[in-house]
C-alpha positions in Angstrom: 184.6 127.6 40.5 181.8 129.3 42.4 180.9 132.9 43.4 180.7 133.6 47.2 178.5 136.5 48.3 180.5 139.0 50.3 178.3 142.1 50.8 176.1 144.7 49.2 176.6 148.4 49.0 174.5 151.4 47.9 175.8 154.8 46.7 175.6 157.2 49.7 174.1 160.2 47.9 171.4 158.3 46.0 168.0 157.8 47.7 167.6 154.1 48.7 166.3 152.3 45.7 166.3 148.5 45.1 167.9 148.8 41.7 170.8 150.8 43.1 172.2 148.1 45.4 175.5 146.6 44.2 176.3 143.0 45.2 180.0 142.0 45.7 181.2 138.4 45.2 184.5 136.6 45.3 185.3 133.9 42.8 186.9 130.8 44.3 187.8 127.2 43.5 185.2 124.6 44.9 187.3 123.9 47.9 188.1 127.6 48.5 191.8 126.9 48.3 192.2 129.7 45.8 190.2 133.0 45.6 190.6 135.6 42.9 191.7 139.1 43.9 188.9 140.8 42.0 185.5 141.7 43.4 182.8 140.3 41.1 179.4 141.7 40.2 177.8 138.4 39.6 177.4 139.0 35.9 179.2 136.6 33.6 179.0 135.1 30.1 180.2 131.7 28.8 182.1 131.8 25.6 183.4 129.1 23.2 181.3 126.3 24.8 182.5 127.1 28.3 186.2 127.1 27.5 186.2 130.8 28.5 184.2 132.9 30.8 184.0 136.7 30.9 183.1 138.2 34.3 182.1 141.8 35.1 184.3 142.9 38.0 184.5 146.1 40.1 187.6 148.3 39.5 187.0 150.4 42.7 189.7 150.2 45.3 187.3 151.3 48.1 183.6 150.6 48.6 183.0 153.2 51.4 180.3 155.9 51.5 183.0 158.5 50.7 184.2 156.7 47.6 180.9 155.7 46.1 178.4 158.6 46.4 176.6 158.1 43.0 176.1 155.3 40.5 178.8 156.8 38.2 181.4 156.3 41.0 181.1 152.6 40.5 183.9 151.5 38.2 183.6 148.3 36.2 185.9 146.3 33.9 185.8 142.9 32.3 187.9 139.8 33.1 188.3 137.0 30.6 189.3 133.6 32.0 190.6 131.2 29.4 190.6 127.6 30.8 192.5 126.2 27.8 195.4 128.6 28.4 195.0 128.6 32.2 195.2 132.4 31.9 193.2 135.5 32.5 193.1 139.1 31.1 191.3 142.3 32.2 190.0 144.6 29.5 187.7 147.6 28.9 186.3 149.8 31.7 183.6 152.3 32.5 182.1 154.3 35.3 178.5 153.4 36.1 176.4 151.4 33.7 176.9 147.8 32.8 178.4 145.4 30.3 176.8 142.7 28.1 179.1 140.3 26.3 177.5 139.0 23.1 179.9 136.6 21.4 183.4 135.3 20.7 183.8 135.4 16.9 185.6 132.7 14.8 188.5 135.1 14.3 188.9 135.4 18.1 187.3 138.8 18.8 185.1 139.4 21.8 182.0 141.5 21.0 180.5 143.4 23.9 178.2 146.3 24.8 178.5 149.1 27.3 175.1 150.3 28.6 175.2 153.7 30.3 172.8 156.6 30.8 170.2 155.0 28.5 172.7 154.6 25.6 174.3 151.4 24.4 177.6 151.2 22.4 179.0 148.1 20.8 182.7 147.3 21.1 185.2 144.6 20.2 188.6 143.4 21.4 190.9 140.9 19.7 192.1 138.1 22.0 195.7 138.6 20.7 195.5 142.3 21.9 194.9 141.3 25.5 197.7 140.9 28.1 197.2 137.4 29.6 198.6 136.4 32.9 198.6 132.9 34.6 195.6 132.3 36.8 197.8 130.7 39.5 201.0 132.4 40.4 
């Protein structure tokens, strides 16, 4: 799999600053025969020796100046792809900020952080609590 750059956008009501640009990517198979429906931020974390990857993805339906005026208008969520199960699951969500995935525990919990407005909170989700769906339908 690889990430394909699509475009970049900037919140319309924020003065132009380098650290406020958001890059959008698509995730595709090497031959581009299959592309995921989500828009990806480019942030990802390998888990379990590469058997799973968690991607940070955009949850916004629109990336127009009317829809994204400020950083908090950018919606994010996490997408887990489990290659052993050939399945994926979305989880968590936030407006503005960013995620950091820290580990997959031995008892199959994903530990992650949400960073927003200078504050960081730590969270966890059990894999058996996620609703998995096949990667290919």
